[in-house]
C-alpha positions in Angstrom: 15.7 -7.6 53.9 14.5 -3.9 53.9 12.2 -2.4 51.3 15.0 -0.8 49.3 16.9 -4.1 49.0 13.6 -5.9 48.0 12.8 -3.3 45.3 16.4 -3.4 44.0 16.2 -7.2 43.6 12.9 -6.9 41.8 14.5 -4.3 39.4 17.5 -6.5 38.6 15.3 -9.6 37.9 13.0 -7.5 35.7 15.6 -5.8 33.6 18.6 -8.1 33.5 16.6 -11.1 32.3 15.9 -14.7 33.4 18.6 -17.0 34.9 19.0 -20.6 34.0 16.3 -21.8 36.5 13.8 -19.2 35.1 14.5 -20.3 31.6 14.0 -24.0 32.4 10.7 -23.2 34.1 9.4 -21.2 31.1 10.4 -23.9 28.7 8.6 -26.5 30.8 5.5 -24.3 30.8 5.3 -24.3 27.0 6.2 -28.0 26.8 9.7 -28.0 25.4 13.0 -29.2 26.8 15.4 -26.6 25.3 15.6 -23.2 23.5 16.7 -25.1 20.4 13.5 -27.2 20.5 11.4 -24.1 21.0 13.0 -22.3 18.0 12.6 -25.5 15.9 8.9 -25.6 16.7 8.4 -21.9 16.2 10.4 -21.1 13.0 9.7 -23.1 9.8 12.7 -25.2 8.9 12.6 -23.9 5.3 13.6 -20.4 6.4 16.1 -21.2 9.1 19.8 -20.6 8.2 21.7 -23.9 8.5 25.2 -22.3 8.7 26.8 -19.9 11.1 26.4 -16.2 10.5 29.4 -14.5 9.0 29.9 -12.0 11.7 33.3 -10.2 12.0 35.4 -10.2 15.1 34.4 -7.6 17.8 36.1 -4.3 17.8 36.5 -1.5 20.3 34.3 1.6 20.3 37.3 3.7 19.2 38.0 1.4 16.2 34.3 1.4 15.3 34.2 5.3 15.4 37.3 5.4 13.3 35.8 3.1 10.7 32.5 5.0 10.8 34.4 8.3 10.0 36.1 6.7 7.0 32.7 5.6 5.6 31.1 9.0 6.3 34.0 10.8 4.6 32.9 9.2 1.3 29.7 11.2 1.3 29.7 14.1 -1.2 27.5 17.2 -1.1 25.9 18.1 -4.5 24.0 21.3 -5.1 21.1 19.5 -6.8 20.3 17.9 -3.5 19.7 21.2 -1.7 16.1 22.0 -0.9 13.4 19.3 -1.1 12.2 20.4 2.4 15.7 20.4 3.9 16.4 24.1 4.5 18.3 26.2 7.0 16.0 27.5 9.7 16.3 30.3 12.2 15.2 29.5 15.8 14.2 32.6 17.7 16.5 33.3 20.7 13.6 33.2 23.1 12.9 29.6 22.2 16.6 28.6 22.3 16.9 30.2 25.8 13.8 28.3 27.0 15.2 25.0 25.7 18.6 25.5 27.4 17.0 26.7 30.6 14.5 23.8 30.9 16.1 20.3 30.8 12.6 18.9 30.4 12.8 19.6 26.7 15.8 17.3 26.1 16.0 14.7 28.9 15.0 11.2 28.2 11.6 9.6 28.9 13.0 6.9 31.1 16.6 6.0 32.3 16.9 3.2 29.8 15.3 5.0 26.8 17.9 7.3 25.3 15.6 9.7 23.5 14.0 13.1 24.1 10.5 11.6 23.9 8.7 13.9 26.4 10.1 17.2 25.1 9.6 16.1 21.5 5.9 15.2 22.2 5.2 18.6 23.8 6.9 20.5 21.0 5.0 18.6 18.4 1.7 19.3 20.3 2.5 23.0 20.3 3.5 22.9 16.6 0.4 21.0 15.4 -1.8 23.4 17.4 -0.2 26.4 15.7 -0.6 24.7 12.3 -4.3 24.2 13.0 -4.7 27.9 14.0 -2.8 29.1 10.9 -4.7 27.0 8.4 -8.1 27.1 10.0 -8.3 23.3 9.7 -10.0 21.3 12.5 -7.3 18.6 12.5 -3.5 18.7 12.4 -1.2 15.8 13.2 2.5 16.1 13.8 3.1 12.9 15.7 5.1 11.2 13.1 8.9 11.7 12.7 9.1 12.5 9.0 6.9 13.9 6.3 6.9 10.9 3.9 5.6 8.6 6.6 3.0 11.2 7.7 1.8 11.5 4.1 1.5 7.7 3.7 -0.3 7.3 7.0 -2.8 10.0 6.0 -3.3 8.3 2.6 -4.0 5.0 4.2 -6.4 6.5 6.8 -8.4 8.2 4.0 -8.5 5.1 1.9 -9.8 3.0 4.8 -12.4 5.6 5.8 -13.7 6.0 2.3 -14.0 2.3 1.6 -14.8 0.8 5.1 -18.5 0.2 4.6 -18.4 -1.4 1.2 -17.7 -4.9 -0.1 -15.3 -3.7 -2.7 -13.1 -0.6 -3.2 -15.3 2.1 -4.7 -12.7 4.9 -4.7 -9.2 3.5 -5.5 -7.5 6.7 -6.7 -5.3 9.1 -4.7 -4.2 12.4 -6.3 -0.6 13.5 -5.8 0.4 17.0 -6.8 3.5 16.9 -9.0 5.2 19.5 -6.8 5.5 17.5 -3.6 8.9 16.4 -2.4 10.6 13.5 -4.2 11.1 11.5 -1.0 7.4 11.9 -0.1 6.4 10.5 -3.6 8.7 7.5 -3.1 7.1 6.6 0.3 3.6 7.0 -1.1 4.4 4.6 -3.9 5.8 2.1 -1.5 2.8 2.2 0.7 0.2 2.3 -2.1 1.3 -0.7 -4.1 0.4 -3.6 -1.6 -3.1 -2.2 -0.9 -3.9 -1.5 -4.6 -4.1 2.3 -4.4 -3.8 4.0 -7.7 -1.6 7.1 -7.5 -2.4 9.8 -10.0 0.3 12.4 -10.4 -0.5 15.8 -11.9 -1.2 19.5 -11.5 -3.7 20.4 -8.8 -4.9 23.3 -11.0 -6.1 21.0 -13.8 -7.0 17.7 -12.1 -10.7 16.8 -12.3 -11.5 15.0 -9.0 -14.5 12.7 -9.0 -16.0 9.8 -7.0 -13.1 7.5 -8.0 -10.8 9.6 -5.8 -10.7 9.1 -2.0 -8.2 11.9 -1.3 -5.4 14.2 -2.5 -2.1 15.6 -1.3 -0.5 18.9 -2.0 2.8 20.5 -0.8 2.9 23.7 1.2 5.4 25.3 0.4 5.9 23.2 -2.7 9.1 21.7 -4.1 9.7 24.9 -6.0 9.6 26.9 -2.8 6.3 28.6 -3.8 3.6 29.3 -1.2 0.5 28.4 -3.2 -3.0 29.5 -2.3 -4.9 26.2 -2.6 -8.2 27.8 -1.8 
């Protein structure tokens, strides 16, 4: 067997999965005789479903796409949904040309990972560097995929940093400006509830921040489309 054939066999075994003999060996290693026994000892009986799943019959890709189009056709566009951070943008031609000329921006990270991870990471790095330059702030983070998640992660980080060296929470409040996007508010509420963060909504111009607050969030530009000078 040459090196190529050996590497090919290693690749197949690694990515296609174990065969029957491999499965038996792994089960014997953990001390069970079957996959059913392994599952029974791993998952509490109280939460296991005792009946078969109600899964419809398989359909072809064409049938699936046809059904998907029918469902998508039910969507309606309402004017009151326009905005909230979702706006038309103009991408300069020099950037478009560079993206089209360099496949590195949109090719996948690995052959089995169908996403543009590498190009996206580089573009986010460039973006957050520009934001740091424009705002004069020492830190800018654009590594998350949506604004709501980024806001929630920032809130959690500030909360943990402020209260990490104390036996109890000394600063439970987080100020949220009333003009941030609705979807960001909802994500903040979801993340704040289980860790007992008290969200305080209001106007940044009138709020009186004290030691009970561990952080605050404002929108720029805000939900009204205004570019506010927060200094």
